[in-house]
C-alpha positions as CSV (number, residue, x, y, z in Angstrom):
1,M,-24.9,-8.6,14.2
2,D,-22.6,-9.7,11.6
3,L,-23.3,-11.5,8.3
4,Y,-20.5,-13.4,6.8
5,S,-21.3,-13.6,3.1
6,F,-20.2,-14.2,-0.4
7,F,-21.9,-11.9,-3.0
8,N,-22.6,-14.8,-5.4
9,S,-23.6,-17.4,-2.9
10,S,-27.4,-18.2,-3.3
11,A,-27.5,-19.3,0.3
12,S,-26.2,-15.9,1.3
13,Y,-28.6,-14.0,-0.9
14,R,-31.5,-15.7,0.9
15,V,-30.5,-14.3,4.2
16,R,-29.8,-11.0,2.7
17,I,-33.2,-10.9,1.5
18,A,-34.7,-12.0,4.7
19,L,-32.6,-9.2,6.7
20,A,-33.7,-6.7,4.2
21,L,-37.4,-7.5,4.6
22,K,-37.2,-7.3,8.3
23,E,-35.0,-4.1,8.3
24,V,-32.5,-5.6,10.5
25,P,-29.1,-3.8,10.6
26,F,-25.9,-5.9,10.2
27,D,-22.3,-5.6,9.3
28,Y,-21.4,-7.3,6.2
29,I,-18.2,-9.5,6.4
30,P,-17.0,-10.8,2.9
31,V,-15.8,-14.5,2.9
32,N,-14.4,-15.3,-0.4
33,I,-15.4,-18.8,-1.2
34,R,-13.3,-18.9,-4.6
35,T,-10.1,-18.3,-2.9
36,G,-11.0,-20.7,0.1
37,V,-11.4,-18.3,3.0
38,H,-14.4,-20.3,4.1
39,R,-11.9,-23.2,4.7
40,E,-9.5,-21.4,6.9
41,A,-9.2,-22.8,10.4
42,Q,-10.1,-19.5,12.3
43,Y,-13.3,-19.4,10.2
44,V,-14.3,-23.0,10.7
45,E,-13.3,-23.2,14.2
46,R,-14.8,-19.8,15.2
47,I,-17.7,-18.9,12.8
48,N,-19.1,-21.7,10.8
49,A,-18.3,-25.5,11.3
50,S,-19.8,-26.5,8.1
51,A,-17.0,-24.3,6.2
52,S,-19.5,-22.5,4.2
53,V,-21.5,-19.3,3.7
54,P,-23.6,-17.8,5.1
55,A,-23.1,-17.3,8.7
56,L,-24.7,-15.1,11.3
57,V,-23.1,-13.9,14.3
58,D,-25.5,-12.2,16.9
59,G,-23.8,-11.9,20.3
60,E,-22.5,-15.1,21.4
61,L,-24.4,-17.1,18.7
62,A,-22.7,-18.2,15.5
63,L,-25.1,-19.8,13.3
64,G,-24.5,-21.3,9.9
65,Q,-27.0,-22.8,7.2
66,S,-29.3,-20.1,5.7
67,L,-32.7,-21.7,6.6
68,A,-31.7,-22.1,10.1
69,I,-30.7,-18.5,10.2
70,I,-33.9,-17.3,8.6
71,D,-35.7,-19.2,11.3
72,Y,-33.9,-17.6,13.9
73,L,-34.5,-14.2,12.4
74,D,-38.2,-15.1,12.4
75,A,-38.2,-15.8,16.1
76,H,-36.2,-12.7,17.2
77,Y,-37.8,-10.2,14.5
78,P,-41.2,-11.5,13.7
79,E,-42.2,-8.9,11.2
80,P,-42.8,-9.6,8.4
81,R,-43.3,-13.4,9.1
82,L,-41.5,-15.3,6.6
83,V,-42.4,-18.9,8.0
84,P,-46.2,-18.6,8.2
85,V,-47.8,-19.7,11.4
86,G,-51.0,-21.3,9.9
87,T,-50.3,-24.9,9.4
88,M,-51.4,-25.3,5.7
89,Q,-49.6,-22.2,4.5
90,R,-46.7,-23.0,6.7
91,A,-46.5,-26.5,5.1
92,R,-46.6,-25.1,1.6
93,V,-44.0,-22.6,2.1
94,L,-41.5,-25.1,3.7
95,E,-42.2,-27.8,1.0
96,L,-41.2,-25.4,-1.7
97,S,-38.3,-23.7,0.2
98,Y,-36.9,-27.2,0.9
99,L,-37.3,-28.2,-2.8
100,I,-34.9,-25.5,-3.8
101,A,-32.7,-25.5,-0.8
102,C,-32.4,-29.3,-0.5
103,D,-32.9,-30.7,-3.9
104,I,-31.8,-28.1,-6.5
105,H,-29.1,-26.1,-4.8
106,P,-26.8,-28.7,-3.2
107,V,-26.0,-30.6,-6.6
108,N,-25.2,-27.3,-8.4
109,N,-23.2,-25.2,-5.9
110,M,-19.8,-24.2,-6.4
111,R,-17.9,-27.1,-4.4
112,I,-19.9,-29.7,-6.7
113,L,-19.1,-27.9,-9.9
114,K,-15.4,-27.6,-8.9
115,Y,-15.3,-31.3,-8.1
116,L,-16.6,-32.0,-11.5
117,D,-13.8,-29.9,-13.0
118,T,-10.9,-30.8,-10.9
119,V,-11.5,-34.5,-9.8
120,L,-13.8,-35.9,-12.4
121,H,-12.2,-33.9,-15.2
122,V,-15.5,-33.5,-17.1
123,R,-15.6,-31.4,-20.1
124,P,-17.0,-27.9,-20.1
125,D,-20.0,-29.1,-22.1
126,Q,-20.8,-32.0,-19.7
127,K,-20.6,-29.7,-16.8
128,E,-23.1,-27.3,-18.4
129,A,-25.3,-30.3,-19.3
130,W,-25.2,-31.4,-15.5
131,Y,-26.1,-28.0,-14.3
132,K,-29.0,-27.4,-16.8
133,H,-30.4,-30.9,-16.2
134,W,-30.7,-30.5,-12.4
135,I,-32.1,-27.0,-12.7
136,D,-34.6,-28.3,-15.0
137,E,-35.6,-31.2,-12.9
138,G,-36.0,-28.9,-9.9
139,M,-37.5,-25.9,-11.4
140,S,-40.2,-28.0,-13.2
141,A,-41.1,-29.2,-9.8
142,V,-41.3,-25.7,-8.6
143,E,-43.5,-24.8,-11.5
144,R,-45.9,-27.8,-10.7
145,M,-46.2,-26.6,-7.0
146,L,-46.8,-23.0,-7.9
147,A,-49.6,-24.1,-10.6
148,Q,-51.3,-25.8,-7.9
149,H,-51.1,-23.5,-5.0
150,R,-49.9,-20.2,-5.8
151,D,-52.6,-17.5,-5.0
152,G,-50.9,-14.1,-5.2
153,P,-48.1,-12.2,-6.8
154,W,-45.7,-14.1,-4.5
155,C,-45.2,-17.6,-4.3
156,F,-48.0,-18.0,-1.7
157,G,-50.1,-14.9,-1.3
158,D,-49.8,-11.3,-1.1
159,T,-46.6,-10.8,1.0
160,P,-43.1,-12.5,0.6
161,T,-42.2,-15.6,2.5
162,L,-39.1,-17.9,2.9
163,A,-40.2,-19.7,-0.5
164,D,-39.6,-16.3,-2.2
165,C,-36.3,-15.9,-0.5
166,C,-35.1,-19.2,-1.9
167,L,-36.8,-18.9,-5.2
168,V,-35.3,-15.6,-6.2
169,P,-31.5,-16.5,-5.8
170,Q,-32.2,-19.8,-7.6
171,M,-33.8,-18.1,-10.6
172,A,-30.8,-15.5,-10.5
173,N,-28.3,-18.3,-10.4
174,A,-30.1,-20.1,-13.5
175,Q,-30.2,-17.0,-15.5
176,R,-26.5,-16.4,-14.9
177,M,-25.6,-19.8,-15.9
178,G,-27.5,-19.4,-19.2
179,C,-30.5,-21.6,-18.4
180,E,-33.8,-20.9,-20.3
181,I,-35.6,-19.4,-17.4
182,G,-38.6,-18.7,-19.8
183,R,-39.5,-22.4,-19.4
184,Y,-40.6,-21.7,-15.9
185,P,-43.2,-18.9,-16.4
186,L,-44.7,-18.9,-12.9
187,S,-41.4,-18.7,-11.3
188,L,-40.4,-16.0,-13.6
189,A,-43.5,-14.0,-12.6
190,V,-42.7,-14.2,-9.1
191,Y,-38.9,-13.3,-9.9
192,R,-39.9,-10.2,-11.7
193,H,-42.4,-9.1,-9.1
194,A,-39.8,-9.5,-6.3
195,M,-37.2,-7.5,-8.3
196,A,-39.4,-4.4,-8.0
197,H,-39.3,-4.7,-4.3
198,P,-36.6,-2.6,-2.5
199,A,-35.6,-5.5,-0.1
200,F,-34.9,-7.9,-3.0
201,D,-33.1,-5.3,-5.0
202,A,-30.9,-4.4,-2.1
203,A,-30.0,-8.0,-1.6
204,Q,-28.9,-8.7,-5.2
205,P,-25.2,-9.9,-5.8
206,N,-24.2,-6.7,-7.6
207,R,-25.2,-4.6,-4.6
208,Q,-22.7,-6.2,-2.3
209,P,-19.5,-4.6,-1.1
210,D,-17.6,-7.7,-2.4
211,F,-19.2,-7.8,-5.8
212,V,-16.9,-8.4,-8.7
213,G,-18.1,-8.9,-12.2
214,T,-18.3,-12.6,-13.6
């Protein structure tokens, strides 16, 4: 099994956490999205049609999109289960996961920030304001969800789920970009709890073979 990944990609980070939690061995193949490797024809045509990371190759299957990859891993390596089977808990986990992966992450990922720079020519302070605004919008919603439904040290319960796989990279990115993560105490508590877990620690950007200081 091969994982095409970039150390600082939060979507790749999600999948690395899932693989570590499930203890699934894989080969790490770096894809430098800063230099445009993810847009090269060979990668797009053979590995990931969405021209992004991560991508998982398992035999004849080449699969992009982090949530689809984690769902695939859950089907083939069901322990520990990351998307619960029970209807209510499954719905809560997916609700929070989609909030992060579909609402927060897309407007602040590298290609959007690069577009703000190179096409719209916004000032650095405007780009920073953009990033922090959408983080606050999204993370405030996460806080409300956790306040209503969190019932353990993780997002939902006593074991990590897909929600934690999504929350931890988002918190790490927010911290790296200078956001005031102390504004989100429930999320911060989950993040700190996760960082003490070996799987979450192993998946961190600075633990990856393609890591470079930023």
